[in-house]
SEVEX-146781 format. One record per residue: residue in one letter; x, y, z of N, C-alpha, C in turn. Coordinates in steps of 0.2 Angstrom, whole numbers, plus 5000, padded with zeros to 4 digits. Each point is the difference from the previous one (the first is absolute). Layout:
 residu  n.x  n.y  n.z ca.x ca.y ca.z  c.x  c.y  c.z
      A    X    Y    Z    X    Y    Z    X    Y    Z
...
This chain:
 residu  n.x  n.y  n.z ca.x ca.y ca.z  c.x  c.y  c.z
      M 4773 4497 5090 5007 5002 4996 5000 5007 5000
      K 4994 5004 4999 5000 5007 4999 5002 5003 5007
      R 4997 4997 5006 5001 5002 5006 5008 5000 5002
      C 5003 4994 4998 5007 4999 5002 5004 5005 4996
      L 4998 5002 4994 5004 5005 4996 5000 5006 5003
      V 4994 5002 5003 4999 5007 5003 5004 5000 5007
      L 5000 4994 5004 5004 5000 5006 5007 5000 4998
      T 5002 4997 4995 5007 5000 4998 5002 5007 4998
      A 4996 5004 4996 5002 5007 4998 5000 5004 5007
      V 4995 4999 5004 5000 5004 5006 5007 4999 5004
      L 5002 4994 5001 5006 4998 5004 5006 5003 4996
      M 5000 5000 4994 5006 5003 4996 5000 5007 5001
      L 4995 5004 5000 4999 5007 5002 5003 5001 5007
      I 4998 4996 5005 5002 5001 5006 5007 4999 5001
      L 5003 4995 4997 5007 4999 5000 5004 5005 4997
      A 4998 5003 4994 5003 5005 4996 5000 5007 5005
      A 4995 5001 5003 5000 5006 5005 5005 4999 5005
      A 5000 4994 5003 5004 4998 5006 5008 5001 4997
      V 5001 4998 4994 5007 5000 4998 5002 5008 4999
      G 4995 5003 4997 5001 5008 4999 5001 5003 5007
      C 4996 4999 5005 5001 5003 5006 5007 4998 5003
      Q 5002 4994 4999 5006 4997 5003 5006 5004 4996
      K 5000 5001 4994 5005 5004 4996 5000 5007 5002
      K 4994 5003 5001 5000 5007 5003 5004 5001 5006
      S 4998 4995 5005 5003 5000 5007 5007 4999 5000
      D 5003 4997 4995 5007 4998 4999 5004 5006 4997
      T 4997 5005 4998 5004 5005 4997 4998 5007 5002
      I 5004 5005 5000 4999 5007 5001 5001 5004 4994
      K 4995 5003 4997 5001 5004 4994 5001 5007 5001
      I 5005 5003 4996 5001 5007 5000 4999 5003 4993
      G 4997 5006 5000 4999 5003 4993 5006 5004 4998
      V 5002 5001 4994 5005 5004 4997 4996 5004 4995
      A 5000 5007 5000 4996 5004 4996 5005 5005 4996
      G 4999 5001 4994 5004 5005 4996 4998 5000 4993
      P 5004 5004 4996 4999 5000 4993 5004 4994 4996
      M 4997 4994 5000 5003 4994 4997 5000 5000 4993
      T 4996 5004 4996 5000 5001 4993 5000 5007 4998
      G 5002 5002 4994 5000 5006 4998 5006 5004 5000
      D 5000 5006 4999 5007 5004 5000 5003 5001 5006
      Q 4997 4998 5006 5004 5001 5007 5001 4993 5003
      S 4999 4995 4995 5000 4993 5003 5007 4998 5003
      K 5005 5003 4998 5007 4999 5003 4999 5001 5008
      M 4997 5005 5002 4999 5001 5007 4996 4995 5004
      G 4995 4997 4996 4996 4995 5003 5003 4994 5000
      M 5004 4998 4995 5004 4994 5000 5006 5000 5006
      D 5002 5006 5001 5005 5001 5006 4997 4998 5006
      F 4994 5003 5001 4996 4998 5006 4999 4992 5001
      K 4998 4997 4994 4998 4993 5000 5007 4996 5002
      N 5005 5002 4997 5006 4996 5001 5003 5001 5007
      G 5000 5006 5003 5002 5001 5007 4996 4996 5005
      V 4993 5000 4999 4996 4997 5005 5001 4992 4999
      T 5001 4998 4993 5001 4993 4999 5006 4997 5003
      L 5005 5004 5000 5007 4998 5003 4999 4999 5008
      A 4996 5005 5003 4999 5000 5007 4996 4994 5002
      V 4995 4999 4996 4995 4994 5002 5004 4993 4999
      E 5004 5000 4995 5004 4993 4998 5004 4999 5006
      E 5004 5005 5003 5004 4999 5005 4996 4998 5007
      W 4995 5003 5001 4995 4998 5005 4998 4993 5000
      N 4998 4998 4994 4997 4993 4998 5006 4995 5001
      T 5006 5002 4998 5005 4995 5001 5002 4998 5007
      K 4998 5005 5005 5001 4999 5007 4994 4998 5003
      G 4995 4998 4996 4994 4997 5003 4994 5004 5000
      G 5000 5006 4997 4994 5005 5000 5000 5004 5006
      V 4993 5002 5001 4999 5004 5006 4994 4997 5004
      L 5001 4999 5006 4994 4997 5005 4999 4993 4997
      G 5005 4997 4998 5000 4993 4998 4996 4999 4993
      K 4999 5005 4996 4996 5000 4994 5004 5003 4994
      K 5000 4997 4995 5003 5003 4994 4997 5006 4998
      I 5004 5005 4996 4997 5006 4998 4999 5000 4993
      E 4994 5003 4998 4999 5000 4993 4999 5008 4998
      I 5002 5001 4994 5000 5007 4997 4994 5000 4995
      E 4996 5005 5001 4995 5002 4995 5001 5006 4996
      I 5002 5000 4994 5002 5006 4996 4994 5004 4997
      G 5000 5006 5001 4995 5004 4997 5002 5006 4996
      D 4997 5001 4994 5003 5005 4995 4995 5006 5001
      D 5002 5006 5002 4996 5005 5000 5000 5005 4994
      Q 5005 4998 4996 5002 5004 4994 5001 5008 5001
      H 5002 5002 5006 5001 5006 5002 4993 5005 4999
      D 4995 4996 5001 4993 5003 4999 4996 5000 5006
      P 4998 5006 5003 4997 5000 5007 4994 4996 5000
      K 4996 4999 4995 4994 4996 5000 5002 4993 5000
      Q 5005 4998 4996 5002 4993 5001 5003 4998 5006
      A 5003 5005 5004 5003 4999 5006 4994 4999 5005
      V 4995 5004 5000 4994 4998 5004 4997 4994 4999
      S 4999 4998 4994 4997 4993 4998 5005 4995 5003
      L 5006 5001 4999 5005 4995 5003 5000 4999 5007
      A 4999 5006 5004 5000 5000 5007 4994 4996 5002
      N 4994 5001 4997 4994 4996 5002 5002 4992 4999
      K 5003 4999 4994 5001 4993 4999 5005 4997 5005
      F 5005 5003 5002 5004 4998 5006 4997 4999 5006
      A 4995 5005 5002 4997 5000 5006 4995 4993 5000
      N 4997 4999 4994 4996 4994 5000 5004 4993 4999
      A 5006 5001 4998 5004 4994 4999 5003 4997 5007
      G 4999 5004 5005 5003 4998 5007 5007 5000 5001
      V 5003 5005 4996 5008 5001 5001 5001 5003 5007
      A 5006 4999 5003 5001 5002 5007 5003 5007 5000
      G 5002 5003 4994 5002 5007 4999 5002 5001 4993
      V 5002 5006 4998 5001 5002 4994 5007 5004 4999
      I 5004 4998 4996 5006 5004 4998 4999 5004 4994
      G 4999 5006 5000 4998 5004 4994 4996 5006 5003
      H 4998 5005 4996 5001 5000 4992 5007 5004 4999
      F 5001 5001 4994 5006 5004 4998 4998 5008 4999
      N 4995 5001 4996 4998 5007 4999 4996 5003 5006
      S 5001 5006 5002 4996 5003 5005 4993 5000 4998
      S 4999 5002 4994 4993 5001 4997 4996 4993 5001
      C 5004 4994 5000 4996 4994 5001 5000 4998 5008
      S 5005 5001 5003 5001 4999 5007 4995 5003 5005
      I 4999 5007 4998 4995 5004 5005 4993 4997 4999
      P 4997 4999 4994 4993 4998 5000 5000 4992 5003
      A 5005 4996 4998 5000 4993 5002 5000 5000 5008
      S 5003 5005 5003 5001 4999 5007 4993 5001 5004
      D 4995 5003 4996 4994 5000 5003 4997 4993 5001
      I 5001 4996 4995 4997 4993 5000 5004 4996 5005
      Y 5007 5000 5000 5003 4996 5005 4999 5002 5007
      N 4999 5007 5001 4998 5002 5007 4993 4997 5002
      R 4995 5000 4996 4994 4997 5001 5000 4993 5002
      A 5005 4997 4996 5000 4992 5001 5005 4998 5005
      G 5003 5005 5003 5005 4999 5006 5006 4997 4998
      L 5002 5001 4993 5006 4996 4997 5006 5005 5001
      P 5006 4997 5003 5006 5004 5000 5002 5001 4993
      M 5002 5007 4998 5003 5001 4993 5007 5004 5001
      I 5005 4997 4997 5006 5004 5000 5002 5001 4993
      S 5001 5007 4999 5002 5002 4993 5008 5000 5000
      P 5003 4997 4995 5007 5001 4999 5002 5007 4996
      G 4995 5003 4997 5002 5006 4996 4995 5006 4999
      S 4995 5000 5004 4995 5006 4999 5002 5005 5005
      T 5002 5006 4997 5004 5005 5004 4995 5006 5002
      N 4994 5001 4997 4996 5006 5001 4998 5000 5007
      P 5001 5006 5004 4999 5000 5007 4993 4998 5002
      Q 4995 5001 4995 4993 4999 5002 4998 4992 5001
      F 5005 4996 4998 4999 4993 5001 4999 4998 5007
      T 5004 5003 5004 5000 4998 5007 4997 5006 5005
      E 4997 5005 4997 4997 5005 5003 4993 4999 5002
      K 4997 4994 4998 4993 4999 5001 4998 4997 5007
      G 5005 4999 5004 4999 4997 5006 4998 4993 5001
      Y 5002 4996 4994 4998 4993 5000 5006 4996 5004
      G 4999 4997 5005 5005 4996 5004 5003 4995 4996
      N 4997 4997 4995 5003 4994 4997 5004 5001 4993
      I 5001 5007 4999 5003 5002 4994 5007 5002 5001
      F 5005 4997 4997 5007 5001 5001 5004 5001 4993
      R 5006 5003 5000 5004 5000 4995 5008 4999 5002
      V 5004 4997 4996 5007 4999 5002 5004 5005 4997
      C 4997 5004 4995 5004 5006 4997 4999 5006 5003
      G 5003 5006 4998 4999 5006 5003 4994 5004 4997
      R 4999 5006 5001 4995 5004 4998 5002 5006 4995
      D 4996 5003 4996 5002 5005 4996 5001 5006 5003
      D 4998 5002 5006 5002 5006 5003 5007 4999 5002
      Q 5002 4994 5002 5007 4999 5002 5005 5000 4993
      Q 4997 4997 4995 5004 4999 4994 5001 5007 4996
      G 4994 5004 5000 5000 5006 4997 5005 5005 5003
      K 5000 5000 5007 5004 5004 5004 5008 4999 4998
      V 5002 4994 5000 5006 4998 4998 5002 5002 4993
      G 4996 5000 4995 5001 5002 4993 5001 5008 5000
      A 4995 5003 5004 5001 5008 5001 5006 5002 5003
      D 5002 4996 5005 5007 5002 5004 5005 4999 4995
      F 5000 4995 4996 5006 4999 4995 5000 5006 4995
      V 4994 5001 4997 5000 5006 4995 5002 5006 5003
      T 4998 5002 5006 5001 5006 5004 5008 5001 5002
      N 5002 4994 5004 5006 5001 5004 5006 4997 4996
      R 4999 4995 4996 5005 4996 4996 5001 5003 4994
      L 4995 5001 4996 5001 5003 4993 4999 5007 5000
      K 4997 5003 5005 4999 5007 5001 4997 5004 4994
      L 4994 4997 4997 4997 5002 4994 4995 5006 5002
      A 4999 5004 4995 4995 5006 5001 4993 4999 4997
      K 5000 4995 4995 4993 5000 4997 4999 4992 4997
      V 4994 4998 5001 4999 4993 4998 4993 4999 4997
      A 4999 4995 4996 4993 4999 4997 4998 4993 5004
      V 4994 5000 5001 4997 4994 5004 4994 4997 4996
      I 5000 4994 4998 4995 4997 4996 4998 4993 5004
      H 4994 4998 4998 4998 4993 5004 4995 4997 4995
      D 4998 4994 5002 4996 4996 4995 4992 5000 5003
      K 4999 5004 5004 4993 5001 5002 4997 4994 5004
      T 5004 4996 5002 4998 4994 5005 5001 5002 5007
      T 4997 4996 5004 5001 5001 5008 5007 5001 5002
      Y 5004 4995 4997 5007 5000 5002 5004 5005 4996
      G 4999 5001 4994 5004 5004 4996 4999 5008 5002
      Q 4994 5002 5000 4998 5007 5002 5002 5001 5007
      G 4999 4995 5004 5001 5000 5007 5008 5002 5002
      L 5004 4996 4996 5007 5001 5001 5002 5007 4997
      A 4998 5001 4995 5001 5007 4997 4998 5006 5004
      D 4995 4999 5003 4997 5005 5005 5004 5001 5006
      E 5002 4994 5003 5005 5000 5006 5006 5003 4998
      F 5003 4998 4994 5006 5003 4998 5000 5008 5000
      R 4995 5002 4996 4998 5007 4999 4999 5004 5007
      K 4997 4997 5005 4998 5003 5006 5007 5000 5004
      A 5004 4995 5000 5006 5000 5003 5005 5005 4998
      L 5000 5002 4993 5004 5005 4998 4999 5007 5003
      G 4994 5001 5002 4998 5007 5003 5001 5005 4995
      T 5003 5006 5003 5002 5006 4996 5007 5000 4998
      S 5004 4995 5001 5007 5000 4999 5001 4999 4992
      V 4996 4996 4997 5001 4999 4993 4993 5002 4996
      E 5001 5003 4995 4994 5002 4996 4998 4994 4995
      V 4993 4998 5001 4997 4995 4995 4998 5004 4994
      V 5003 5000 4995 4998 5004 4994 4995 4996 4995
      F 4999 4994 5002 4995 4996 4996 4997 4995 5005
      Y 4993 4999 5000 4997 4995 5003 4994 4997 4996
      G 5000 4993 4999 4995 4998 4996 5000 4992 5000
      G 4995 4997 4996 4999 4993 5000 5000 4997 4993
      I 5001 4994 5000 5000 4996 4994 4995 4994 5001
      V 4998 4997 4995 4995 4994 5001 5004 4994 5000
      Q 4999 4996 5005 5003 4993 5001 4998 4996 4994
      G 5005 4997 4996 4998 4996 4995 5001 5003 4993
      D 5001 5007 5000 5001 5003 4994 5007 4999 4998
      K 5002 5001 4993 5007 4998 4998 5003 5007 4997
      D 4997 5005 4998 5003 5006 4997 4999 5006 5005
      F 5006 5002 5003 5000 5006 5005 5003 5006 4997
      K 5001 5000 4993 5003 5006 4997 4997 5007 5002
      S 4994 5000 5000 4996 5007 5001 5002 5002 5007
      V 5000 4996 5005 5001 5002 5007 5008 5002 5001
      L 5004 4996 4996 5007 5001 5001 5002 5007 4996
      T 4996 5001 4995 5001 5007 4997 4999 5006 5004
      A 4994 4999 5004 4998 5005 5005 5005 5001 5005
      I 5003 4994 5002 5005 5000 5006 5007 5003 4997
      R 5002 4999 4994 5006 5002 4997 5000 5008 5000
      E 4994 5003 4999 4999 5007 4999 5002 5003 5007
      K 4999 4997 5005 5001 5002 5007 5007 5000 5002
      N 5004 4996 4997 5007 4999 5001 5002 4998 5007
      P 4997 4995 5003 5001 4997 5007 5007 4997 5000
      Q 5003 5000 5006 5006 4997 5001 4999 4992 5002
      L 4994 4998 5001 4999 4993 5002 4992 4999 4999
      I 4999 4994 4997 4993 4998 4999 4998 4994 5005
      F 4995 5001 5005 4998 4995 5004 4994 4997 4998
      F 5000 4993 5000 4994 4996 4997 4998 4996 5006
      G 4993 5000 5002 4997 4996 5004 4996 4995 4996
      G 5003 4993 5000 4996 4995 4996 5004 4994 5000
      I 4999 4995 4995 5002 4994 5000 5005 4999 4993
      Y 5004 4995 5000 5005 5000 4995 4998 5000 4993
      P 4994 4997 4998 4998 5000 4993 5000 5007 4997
      E 4997 5005 5004 4999 5007 4997 5007 5004 5001
      A 5003 4998 5006 5007 5003 5002 5005 4999 4994
      G 5000 4994 4998 5005 4998 4995 4998 5004 4993
      L 4994 5000 4998 4998 5004 4994 5002 5007 5001
      L 4998 5003 5006 5001 5007 5001 5007 5002 4999
      V 5005 4996 5003 5007 5002 5000 5003 4999 4993
      R 4997 4995 4996 5003 4999 4994 4998 5005 4995
      Q 4993 5002 5000 4997 5005 4996 5003 5007 5002
      A 5002 5001 5006 5003 5007 5003 5007 5001 4996
      K 5004 4994 5000 5006 5001 4997 4999 5001 4992
      E 4995 4997 4997 4999 5001 4993 4998 5007 4999
      S 4997 5003 5005 4997 5007 4999 5006 5005 5001
      G 5006 4998 5002 5005 5004 5002 5000 5003 5007
      I 4996 4997 5004 5000 5002 5007 5006 4997 5004
      K 5004 5005 5003 5006 4998 5003 5000 4999 5008
      A 4994 5002 5002 4999 5000 5008 4999 4992 5002
      P 5003 4998 5005 5000 4993 5002 4993 4999 5003
      F 4998 4994 5000 4993 4998 5003 5002 4997 5007
      M 4995 5001 5004 5000 4997 5007 4993 4997 5001
      S 5000 4994 5003 4994 4996 5001 5000 4996 5007
      G 4995 4996 5001 5000 4996 5007 5001 4993 4999
      D 4997 4996 5005 5001 4993 5000 4996 4996 4995
      G 4995 5003 4997 4996 4997 4995 5004 5000 4993
      T 5006 5003 5000 5004 5000 4993 5006 4996 5001
      I 5002 4999 5006 5007 4997 5001 4999 4992 4998
      D 5000 4999 4994 5000 4993 4998 5003 4999 4993
      P 5004 4995 4999 5003 4999 4993 4996 5001 4994
      K 4994 4999 5001 4995 5002 4994 5000 5007 4998
      F 5001 5004 5005 5001 5008 4999 5006 5001 4995
      I 5006 4997 5001 5005 5001 4996 4999 4997 4993
      E 4997 4994 5000 4999 4997 4994 4995 5004 4995
      I 4995 5003 5003 4995 5004 4997 5004 5007 4997
      A 5003 5003 5005 5003 5006 4998 5006 5000 4996
      G 5004 4994 5001 5006 4999 4996 5006 5003 5005
      I 5005 4996 5000 5006 5001 5004 5002 5008 5000
      Q 5001 5002 4994 5003 5007 4999 4995 5005 5003
      A 4994 5000 4998 4995 5005 5003 4999 4999 5007
      A 5000 4994 5003 4999 4999 5007 5006 5003 5004
      E 5006 5000 4997 5006 5002 5004 4999 5007 5004
      G 5001 4999 5006 5000 5006 5005 4993 5002 5003
      T 4995 4995 4999 4994 5001 5003 5000 4998 5007
      Y 4997 5005 5005 5000 4999 5007 4994 4996 5002
      L 5001 4996 5005 4994 4996 5003 5000 5000 5007
      T 4995 5000 5004 4999 4999 5007 4998 4993 5001
      F 5003 4997 5005 4999 4993 5001 5003 4998 5007
      S 4999 4994 5002 5004 4998 5006 5007 4998 4999
      P 5004 4999 5005 5007 4998 4998 5001 4994 4997
      D 5006 4999 4996 5002 4994 4997 5000 4994 5004
      P 4996 4995 4999 5000 4994 5004 5007 4996 5000
      N 5004 5001 4995 5006 4997 4999 5005 5003 5006
      N 4998 5005 5003 5004 5003 5005 4997 4999 5007
      I 4995 4996 5000 4997 4998 5006 5001 4993 5002
      P 5004 4999 5006 5002 4993 5001 4994 4995 5001
      S 4995 5002 5003 4994 4996 5001 4997 4998 4993
      A 5001 5003 4995 4997 4998 4993 5004 4995 4996
      K 5006 4998 5003 5005 4996 4996 4997 4993 4998
      D 4997 4997 5005 4997 4993 4998 4994 5001 4995
      F 4996 5005 5001 4994 5001 4996 5003 5001 4993
      I 5004 5005 4999 5003 5001 4993 5003 4994 4997
      K 5003 4996 5003 5003 4994 4998 4995 4995 4998
      N 4995 4999 5004 4995 4995 4999 4995 5002 4994
      Y 4998 5007 5000 4996 5002 4995 5003 5000 4993
      E 5006 5002 5000 5003 5000 4993 5001 4993 4998
      A 5001 4995 5004 5001 4993 4998 4994 4997 4997
      K 4994 5003 5003 4994 4997 4998 4996 5004 4994
      F 5001 5007 5001 4996 5004 4995 5004 5005 4996
      G 5007 5000 5001 5004 5005 4997 5000 5007 5003
      Q 5001 5005 4997 5002 5007 5003 4994 5002 5004
      I 5001 5002 5006 4995 5003 5004 4997 5006 4998
      G 4993 5001 5001 4997 5006 4998 5000 5005 5006
      P 4999 5006 4999 5000 5005 5006 4995 4998 5005
      Y 4994 4997 4999 4996 4998 5005 5000 4993 5002
      S 5004 4996 4997 5001 4993 5001 5001 4999 5008
      I 5005 5004 5002 5002 4999 5007 4994 5002 5005
      Y 4997 5005 4998 4994 5003 5004 4995 4994 5001
      A 4998 4997 4994 4995 4995 5000 5002 4994 5004
      Y 5007 4998 5000 5003 4995 5004 4999 5001 5007
      D 5002 5006 5002 4999 5002 5007 4993 5000 5002
      A 4995 5003 4996 4993 5000 5002 4998 4993 5001
      G 5001 4996 4996 4998 4993 5000 5003 4997 5007
      N 5006 5000 5001 5003 4998 5006 4997 5003 5007
      I 4998 5006 4999 4998 5004 5006 4993 4997 5002
      L 4996 4999 4994 4993 4997 5001 5000 4993 5003
      L 5004 4996 4998 5001 4993 5002 5003 5000 5007
      E 5004 5005 5002 5003 5000 5007 4994 5002 5005
      A 4996 5005 4997 4995 5002 5005 4995 4994 5001
      I 4998 4996 4995 4996 4995 5000 5003 4995 5005
      K 5006 4998 5000 5003 4996 5004 5000 5002 5007
      A 5002 5007 5001 5000 5003 5007 4993 5000 5003
      A 4994 5001 4996 4994 5000 5002 4997 4993 5002
      G 5003 4995 4997 4998 4993 5001 4993 4998 4996
      T 4998 5005 4996 4994 4999 4996 5000 5005 4994
      A 4996 4998 4995 5000 5004 4994 4994 5005 5001
      D 4997 5001 5006 4995 5005 5001 5002 5007 4999
      G 4997 5004 4996 5002 5006 4997 5001 5005 5006
      K 4996 5000 5005 5001 5005 5006 5006 4998 5004
      A 5001 4994 5001 5006 4997 5004 5007 5002 4996
      V 4999 4999 4993 5006 5001 4996 5002 5007 5000
      T 4995 5004 4999 5000 5008 5000 5004 5002 5006
      D 4998 4998 5006 5002 5002 5007 5008 4998 5000
      K 5002 4994 4997 5007 4999 5000 5004 5004 4995
      L 4997 5002 4995 5003 5004 4995 5002 5007 5003
      H 4995 5002 5004 5001 5007 5004 5005 4999 5005
      S 5000 4995 5004 5005 4999 5006 5006 4997 4999
      G 5002 4997 4994 5006 4997 4999 5005 5004 4997
      E 5006 4997 5000 5006 5003 4996 5002 4994 4996
      F 5001 5001 4993 5001 4995 4996 5007 5001 4997
      S 5004 4995 4999 5006 5000 4996 4999 4998 4993
      G 5001 5005 4996 4999 5000 4993 5007 5000 4996
      A 4999 4998 4993 5006 5001 4996 5003 5007 5000
      M 4995 5005 5001 5002 5007 5000 5002 5002 5007
      G 5000 4996 5005 5002 5002 5007 4994 4999 5004
      K 5000 5003 5006 4995 5000 5005 4994 5004 4998
      I 4994 4997 5001 4994 5004 4998 4995 5000 5006
      R 4998 5006 5001 4994 5001 5005 4995 5004 4997
      F 4994 4999 5002 4994 5004 4997 4998 5005 5006
      D 4998 5006 4998 4997 5005 5004 4992 4999 5001
      A 4997 5004 5003 4993 4999 5001 4996 5000 4994
      K 5002 5004 4995 4997 5001 4993 5001 4994 4996
      G 5006 4996 5001 5001 4994 4996 5006 5002 4995
      D 5003 5006 5001 5006 5002 4997 5007 4997 5003
      V 5005 4999 4996 5006 4998 5004 5003 5006 5004
      T 5003 4999 5005 5003 5005 5005 5006 5003 4997
      V 5003 4997 4995 5006 5002 4997 5000 4999 4992
      A 5000 5005 4996 4999 5000 4993 5006 5004 4997
      P 5006 4997 4999 5005 5004 4998 5000 5001 4992
      Y 5000 5006 4997 5000 5001 4993 5007 5003 4998
      V 5002 4998 4995 5006 5003 4997 4999 5002 4993
      V 5005 5003 4997 4999 5002 4992 5005 4996 4996
      W 4997 4997 4995 5004 4996 4995 5001 5004 4994
      I 5005 4997 4996 5001 5003 4993 5001 4994 4995
      T 4998 5001 4994 5001 4995 4995 5007 5002 4997
      K 5004 4995 4999 5007 5001 4998 5002 4994 4996
      G 5001 5000 4994 5002 4995 4996 4995 4994 4999
      G 4994 5002 5000 4995 4995 4999 4998 4996 5007
      K 5002 5003 5006 4999 4997 5006 4998 5006 5005
      F 4996 4997 5005 4999 5005 5006 5005 5000 5005
      V 5002 5006 5002 5006 5000 5005 4998 5004 5006
      E 5001 4998 5006 4998 5004 5006 5005 5006 5000
      Y 4997 5006 5001 5003 5006 4998 5001 5005 5006
      W 4994 5001 5004 5001 5005 5005 4995 4998 5006
      K 5003 5001 5006 4996 4999 5006 4998 5007 5003
      P 4994 5001 5003 4999 5006 5003 5003 5001 5007
């Protein structure tokens, strides 16, 4: 009897292993990484929703390579250490590629792990130039770069507003300080930077730095950072009697910014970002389908959707989920996204990254100026 029980247990283990292998071979997994919890979770959830929509559309049509697609969600909490841990987890989980991360401070160290594992990585939102400057062939982004974004902001201040002096602050992160520095560099000698300094991400009281800025009497305050701090800065600046408008980048253009700042204080804030998808014909179906399922689209929902579709198109074109084969297709292909035609250069950057200036008006973001 004992021997029979042992044999039965062994057979059950073999059967379970066989079922597990069968399930694995019937699916293709892709990872989605971003801040899914915490004060930047809105961006992470936009990533998740965008990729989910893309995957559901593929699965409705039969998946890719005859296999269903599964999403594995990872929360990096916009913490570089968590991002590295998550990257190792994805590499060990056998995902075919990763859509993420959001923060450049997470994407850059995580890219080391994905590169060693040979996993294609497409970021929908990491804009720091160093992300694609390491020479990793399997690292891509569908958004633009801060040297492009910073230049558009500087051109707007110099040529459209024709200002003489500005203040520049940042949140000391890879993204925030990187964008602020690119903006400052692009100003050159045409505009005087009367104040340059940093705040700490996560702080809530910025009255001391705003007092120092007010004494310099700038005509505009540029902030490199994300919407939680941007909203507080703008609100507290108005409370402190500062009349100069704020300007920020893509990390701020989210409804949460207006919610935190308040409609009145946010009014007149300038932001650099990509063109309004409502004016892009190829985005029409995405907007309709996304809003029907998730409600209002976020700024990076469409980028995550395009990134997910591009990864799956590359897997289909490669005829395999092998990382090297997929990477080769990502470099050689042209992809039709909701944002339009997308191609990658040798570094993994998009060949066209149009930035425009938006303005907050009546509690909404409105496309305002094109260079």
